[in-house]
C-alpha positions as CSV (number, residue, x, y, z in Angstrom):
1,X,-135.7,-138.4,-108.3
2,X,-132.7,-136.5,-109.6
3,X,-130.8,-138.0,-112.5
4,X,-127.2,-138.6,-112.2
5,X,-125.0,-136.2,-114.1
6,X,-122.3,-137.5,-116.4
7,X,-118.9,-136.0,-116.7
8,X,-117.5,-136.0,-120.2
9,X,-113.8,-135.2,-120.7
10,X,-113.1,-132.4,-123.1
11,X,-111.1,-134.0,-126.0
12,X,-109.4,-130.7,-126.7
13,X,-107.6,-131.0,-123.3
14,X,-106.1,-134.4,-124.2
15,X,-105.0,-133.4,-127.7
16,X,-101.3,-133.3,-128.4
17,X,-100.7,-129.5,-128.8
18,X,-97.7,-130.3,-131.1
19,X,-100.1,-131.9,-133.6
20,X,-101.6,-128.4,-134.1
21,X,-98.2,-127.0,-135.4
22,X,-97.9,-127.2,-139.2
23,X,-95.1,-129.4,-140.5
24,X,-93.5,-126.3,-142.1
25,X,-93.2,-124.6,-138.8
26,X,-91.8,-127.8,-137.1
27,X,-89.1,-127.9,-139.9
28,X,-88.2,-124.3,-139.3
29,X,-87.5,-125.1,-135.6
30,X,-85.6,-128.3,-136.6
31,X,-83.5,-126.2,-139.0
32,X,-82.6,-123.9,-136.1
33,X,-81.4,-126.8,-134.1
34,X,-79.0,-128.1,-136.8
35,X,-77.1,-130.3,-134.4
36,X,-77.4,-133.9,-135.5
37,X,-77.6,-135.2,-131.8
38,X,-80.5,-132.9,-131.1
39,X,-82.2,-133.9,-134.2
40,X,-81.7,-137.5,-133.3
41,X,-83.4,-137.1,-130.0
42,X,-86.3,-135.2,-131.6
43,X,-86.7,-138.1,-134.1
44,X,-87.3,-140.5,-131.2
45,X,-90.2,-138.4,-129.7
46,X,-92.9,-139.4,-132.2
47,X,-93.6,-141.0,-135.7
48,X,-94.3,-137.6,-136.9
49,X,-91.0,-136.1,-135.8
50,X,-89.2,-139.2,-137.1
51,X,-90.6,-138.5,-140.6
52,X,-89.8,-134.8,-140.5
53,X,-86.2,-134.8,-139.3
54,X,-84.8,-136.3,-142.5
55,X,-86.2,-133.3,-144.4
56,X,-84.2,-130.6,-142.6
57,X,-81.9,-128.4,-144.6
58,X,-79.2,-127.4,-142.2
59,X,-77.2,-130.0,-140.4
60,X,-74.2,-129.8,-138.0
61,X,-72.2,-132.9,-137.2
62,X,-69.7,-132.7,-134.3
63,X,-67.3,-135.7,-134.3
64,X,-65.9,-136.7,-130.9
65,X,-63.5,-139.2,-132.1
66,X,-62.4,-140.5,-135.5
67,X,-63.1,-144.2,-136.2
68,X,-63.1,-146.5,-139.2
69,X,-66.1,-148.7,-139.8
70,X,-66.2,-152.1,-141.4
71,X,-62.7,-151.6,-142.7
72,X,-64.0,-149.3,-145.5
73,X,-61.9,-146.2,-145.9
74,X,-64.6,-144.7,-148.1
75,X,-67.1,-145.0,-145.2
76,X,-65.1,-143.1,-142.6
77,X,-63.7,-139.7,-142.1
78,X,-60.3,-141.2,-141.2
79,X,-58.5,-138.0,-140.2
80,X,-56.7,-139.1,-137.0
81,X,-53.5,-137.3,-136.4
82,X,-50.4,-139.0,-137.9
83,X,-47.3,-139.5,-135.9
84,X,-45.0,-136.5,-136.1
85,X,-42.0,-138.6,-137.2
86,X,-43.8,-139.8,-140.3
87,X,-44.9,-136.3,-141.1
88,X,-41.4,-135.0,-140.5
89,X,-39.9,-137.6,-142.8
90,X,-42.5,-137.0,-145.5
91,X,-42.0,-133.3,-145.4
92,X,-38.3,-133.6,-145.7
93,X,-38.8,-135.5,-148.9
94,X,-41.4,-133.1,-150.2
95,X,-39.2,-130.0,-149.5
96,X,-36.5,-131.4,-151.7
97,X,-38.7,-132.2,-154.6
98,X,-41.7,-129.7,-154.7
99,X,-40.1,-126.3,-154.4
100,X,-38.0,-124.8,-157.0
101,X,-34.7,-123.4,-155.8
102,X,-34.9,-120.6,-153.3
103,X,-32.7,-118.6,-155.7
104,X,-35.9,-118.2,-157.7
105,X,-37.6,-116.4,-154.8
106,X,-38.5,-113.0,-156.1
107,X,-40.0,-109.8,-154.6
108,X,-42.9,-107.7,-156.1
109,X,-44.6,-104.6,-154.8
110,X,-47.4,-105.1,-155.1
111,X,-65.5,-127.9,-142.7
112,X,-89.8,-144.2,-131.9
113,X,-86.7,-145.8,-133.1
114,X,-84.1,-143.2,-133.1
115,X,-83.4,-142.1,-136.6
116,X,-79.6,-141.7,-136.1
117,X,-77.0,-144.2,-134.9
118,X,-74.6,-143.2,-132.1
119,X,-72.3,-140.6,-133.6
120,X,-69.3,-141.7,-131.6
121,X,-69.2,-145.1,-133.3
122,X,-70.2,-144.2,-136.8
123,X,-68.7,-142.2,-139.6
124,X,-70.4,-138.8,-140.7
125,X,-71.5,-140.6,-143.9
126,X,-73.5,-143.2,-142.0
127,X,-74.9,-140.6,-139.6
128,X,-76.1,-138.6,-142.5
129,X,-77.5,-141.3,-144.7
130,X,-81.1,-140.8,-143.6
131,X,-81.1,-137.1,-144.3
132,X,-82.5,-136.6,-147.8
133,X,-82.7,-132.8,-148.1
134,X,-79.5,-131.5,-146.6
135,X,-78.5,-128.2,-148.2
136,X,-76.0,-126.7,-145.7
137,X,-73.7,-129.1,-143.9
138,X,-71.1,-128.3,-141.3
139,X,-68.8,-131.0,-139.9
140,X,-66.4,-130.4,-137.0
141,X,-63.6,-132.8,-136.3
142,X,-62.1,-133.2,-132.7
143,X,-58.8,-131.6,-133.5
144,X,-56.6,-129.9,-136.0
145,X,-54.5,-132.1,-138.4
146,X,-51.1,-130.2,-138.4
147,X,-48.8,-130.5,-135.4
148,X,-46.8,-127.4,-134.5
149,X,-44.2,-126.5,-132.0
150,X,-45.4,-125.2,-128.6
151,X,-46.4,-121.6,-128.6
152,X,-46.9,-121.5,-132.4
153,X,-50.4,-121.0,-133.8
154,X,-51.4,-122.0,-137.4
155,X,-54.6,-121.4,-139.2
156,X,-55.6,-122.2,-142.7
157,X,-58.8,-121.9,-144.9
158,X,-59.0,-123.7,-148.2
159,X,-61.6,-123.7,-151.0
160,X,-62.1,-126.7,-153.3
161,X,-64.0,-127.8,-156.3
162,X,-62.9,-131.0,-157.9
163,X,-59.4,-129.8,-156.8
164,X,-57.8,-126.9,-154.8
165,X,-58.9,-123.5,-155.8
166,X,-57.3,-121.5,-153.1
167,X,-55.8,-121.7,-149.6
168,X,-54.8,-119.1,-147.0
169,X,-52.3,-119.9,-144.3
170,X,-51.7,-117.7,-141.4
171,X,-49.0,-118.5,-138.7
172,X,-46.9,-117.0,-136.1
173,X,-46.0,-116.9,-132.4
174,X,-48.1,-115.0,-129.8
175,X,-45.8,-113.0,-127.5
176,X,-46.2,-110.8,-124.4
177,X,-43.9,-108.1,-125.4
178,X,-41.8,-106.9,-128.3
179,X,-38.7,-109.1,-129.1
180,X,-35.4,-107.5,-128.8
181,X,-33.9,-106.8,-132.2
182,X,-30.7,-108.5,-133.1
183,X,-27.8,-106.8,-134.8
184,X,-28.7,-108.6,-138.0
185,X,-32.1,-107.2,-138.5
186,X,-33.9,-103.9,-138.0
187,X,-36.1,-103.2,-135.0
188,X,-39.7,-104.6,-135.1
189,X,-41.0,-101.1,-134.9
190,X,-39.2,-100.1,-138.0
191,X,-41.1,-100.4,-141.4
192,X,-38.0,-101.2,-143.5
193,X,-40.3,-101.1,-146.6
194,X,-41.9,-104.4,-145.6
195,X,-38.8,-106.4,-146.5
196,X,-38.0,-109.7,-145.0
197,X,-34.7,-109.6,-142.9
198,X,-31.7,-111.6,-144.2
199,X,-31.8,-113.8,-141.1
200,X,-35.1,-115.1,-142.2
201,X,-33.4,-117.2,-144.9
202,X,-30.5,-118.2,-142.9
203,X,-32.0,-119.3,-139.5
204,X,-34.7,-121.7,-141.0
205,X,-37.5,-119.2,-140.9
206,X,-38.3,-119.7,-144.6
207,X,-38.1,-123.5,-144.4
208,X,-40.4,-123.5,-141.4
209,X,-43.1,-121.5,-143.3
210,X,-42.8,-123.9,-146.2
211,X,-43.4,-126.8,-143.8
212,X,-46.5,-125.1,-142.4
213,X,-47.8,-124.5,-145.9
214,X,-47.2,-128.0,-147.2
215,X,-48.7,-129.5,-144.0
216,X,-51.8,-127.4,-144.4
217,X,-52.2,-128.4,-148.0
218,X,-51.8,-132.0,-147.1
219,X,-54.5,-131.7,-144.3
220,X,-56.8,-129.8,-146.6
221,X,-56.5,-132.2,-149.5
222,X,-57.0,-135.1,-147.2
223,X,-60.3,-133.7,-145.8
224,X,-61.4,-133.0,-149.4
225,X,-60.8,-136.6,-150.6
226,X,-62.6,-138.1,-147.7
227,X,-65.8,-136.0,-148.4
228,X,-66.5,-137.7,-151.7
229,X,-69.0,-140.2,-150.4
230,X,-70.9,-137.6,-148.5
231,X,-71.2,-135.3,-151.6
232,X,-72.1,-138.3,-153.8
233,X,-75.0,-139.4,-151.5
234,X,-76.4,-135.9,-150.9
235,X,-77.1,-134.2,-154.3
236,X,-79.1,-131.5,-152.5
237,X,-76.0,-130.0,-150.8
238,X,-75.3,-126.4,-151.5
239,X,-72.7,-125.6,-148.9
240,X,-70.3,-127.7,-147.1
241,X,-67.9,-126.7,-144.4
242,X,-65.4,-129.0,-142.6
243,X,-63.6,-127.5,-139.7
244,X,-62.1,-128.6,-136.4
245,X,-62.6,-128.0,-132.7
246,X,-59.2,-126.3,-132.4
247,X,-60.2,-123.8,-135.1
248,X,-57.0,-124.6,-137.0
249,X,-58.3,-125.4,-140.4
250,X,-61.4,-124.9,-142.5
251,X,-62.4,-126.4,-145.9
252,X,-65.3,-124.8,-147.7
253,X,-67.3,-125.7,-150.8
254,X,-70.1,-123.7,-152.3
255,X,-72.9,-124.7,-154.7
256,X,-70.7,-124.3,-157.9
257,X,-67.7,-126.0,-156.3
258,X,-69.9,-129.0,-155.3
259,X,-71.3,-129.1,-158.8
260,X,-67.8,-129.2,-160.3
261,X,-66.8,-131.9,-157.8
262,X,-69.7,-134.1,-159.0
263,X,-69.0,-133.5,-162.7
264,X,-65.2,-133.7,-163.0
265,X,-63.2,-136.6,-162.0
266,X,-61.3,-136.3,-158.8
267,X,-57.5,-136.6,-159.2
268,X,-56.2,-138.7,-156.3
269,X,-52.7,-138.6,-155.0
270,X,-50.7,-141.7,-155.9
271,X,-49.0,-141.8,-152.5
272,X,-52.0,-141.5,-150.1
273,X,-55.8,-141.2,-149.7
274,X,-56.0,-137.5,-150.6
275,X,-56.7,-135.2,-153.5
276,X,-53.7,-134.3,-155.6
277,X,-52.6,-130.7,-155.1
278,X,-51.9,-129.0,-158.4
279,X,-48.8,-127.0,-159.2
280,X,-49.3,-123.8,-157.4
281,X,-48.0,-120.2,-156.9
282,X,-47.6,-119.1,-153.3
283,X,-47.4,-115.5,-152.3
284,X,-45.8,-115.0,-148.9
285,X,-46.0,-111.9,-146.7
286,X,-44.0,-111.7,-143.5
287,X,-43.7,-109.3,-140.5
288,X,-41.2,-109.7,-137.6
289,X,-43.7,-108.2,-135.2
290,X,-47.3,-107.1,-135.2
291,X,-49.5,-105.5,-132.6
292,X,-53.2,-106.6,-133.0
293,X,-56.5,-105.7,-131.5
294,X,-57.6,-107.3,-128.2
295,X,-54.1,-106.9,-126.9
296,X,-52.6,-109.6,-129.0
297,X,-49.1,-109.4,-130.2
298,X,-47.4,-111.8,-132.7
299,X,-43.9,-112.4,-133.7
300,X,-42.9,-113.8,-137.0
301,X,-46.3,-113.3,-138.5
302,X,-46.7,-115.0,-141.9
303,X,-49.4,-115.0,-144.5
304,X,-49.3,-117.4,-147.4
305,X,-51.8,-117.1,-150.3
306,X,-51.9,-120.3,-152.6
307,X,-53.6,-120.5,-156.0
308,X,-53.1,-123.1,-158.7
309,X,-50.5,-122.0,-161.4
310,X,-52.0,-120.1,-164.2
311,X,-54.8,-118.4,-162.1
312,X,-54.8,-114.8,-161.3
313,X,-52.4,-112.0,-162.2
314,X,-48.9,-111.7,-161.0
315,X,-48.5,-107.9,-161.0
316,X,-48.1,-105.8,-157.9
317,X,-51.4,-104.0,-157.8
318,X,-53.6,-106.9,-159.1
319,X,-52.0,-109.4,-156.7
320,X,-52.7,-107.2,-153.8
321,X,-56.4,-106.7,-154.8
322,X,-56.5,-110.5,-155.4
323,X,-55.2,-111.4,-152.0
324,X,-57.4,-108.8,-150.3
325,X,-60.5,-110.4,-152.0
326,X,-59.2,-113.9,-151.2
327,X,-58.8,-113.4,-147.6
328,X,-62.0,-111.5,-146.9
329,X,-64.0,-113.5,-144.3
330,X,-61.2,-116.0,-144.0
331,X,-60.4,-115.3,-140.4
332,X,-62.1,-113.5,-137.6
333,X,-61.1,-111.2,-134.7
334,X,-57.5,-110.3,-134.3
335,X,-56.5,-112.8,-137.0
336,X,-58.5,-110.7,-139.5
337,X,-56.5,-107.7,-138.4
338,X,-53.3,-109.6,-138.8
339,X,-54.2,-110.5,-142.4
340,X,-55.0,-106.8,-143.2
341,X,-51.7,-105.7,-141.8
342,X,-49.8,-108.4,-143.7
343,X,-51.4,-107.7,-147.0
344,X,-49.7,-104.3,-147.0
345,X,-46.3,-105.9,-146.7
346,X,-44.1,-106.7,-149.6
347,X,-45.0,-109.9,-151.5
348,X,-42.5,-112.7,-152.1
349,X,-43.3,-115.4,-154.8
350,X,-42.6,-119.1,-154.7
351,X,-43.6,-121.7,-157.1
352,X,-44.5,-125.3,-156.1
353,X,-44.9,-128.5,-158.1
354,X,-48.1,-130.6,-157.8
355,X,-48.0,-133.5,-155.3
């Protein structure tokens, strides 16, 4: 009589193949994901993944809308756009007190249970609280902070330690064709030694650029102030970038700047929840018209480089090298070309009190 054969399942076929991947390789994959939503989904797959996700080094947080939680301003990145009327009134006051008289304007030549809460209802600090080894953090806000007139573009990039270290502001109006020159100023095609036309001072052009600059500094210092809880709770951070979906403003902090932020007391503005902006020197360059790569044309192109007073030289050659170094990598594409073109223009110096 023939014995019955027994069928035995091969245990190898039922083994979770992911368990064969070393933790170090899984972490490499998670670090390539970076997106906090994707990492949250991965943490819900298994207990192992749930224990590994908090160890990632690179994290990207995209905020869909800004909300305050539990009424604690320190626990939310409360950067919702303010009404333009309030900003307008505030800027009118600032213009009259911050800038020294325009008569001092001078020319030189020279950011199983799921590990993460739902992002749309929590602040970045809450979303990141379970990540214990973050080194490189990038946060993207839903929109820019500075309102501008229709047709005007504005970009800024600021570096902070415990306070402002530098800020680059680039603005202008994209156009389809060359503007017709008025009888008060030279043709846009003329070099005119890089000088600013007289009409720039009389038609509100200079005042508008000052508003752009102050608005950008207010936005940057507000973002900086509201990052303090994240920086405090993540001592492993080496790089932090806070930007927005519009690509308008970017705040950056490197390892040394984060170290300075932790070691030095942050000077808060007395009037609002933001870091105090120190007294600064502003170097303005202007071109009535620029033709840039990718078919872009720009009218009223303006570049403003801001550094705290007492930092950097004021001579012509040194200031040009300083600005060229400062703006390297600040903007991409045609905007980089605009910066390079504007750096060659004549420099105008303004001084601004701290606020």
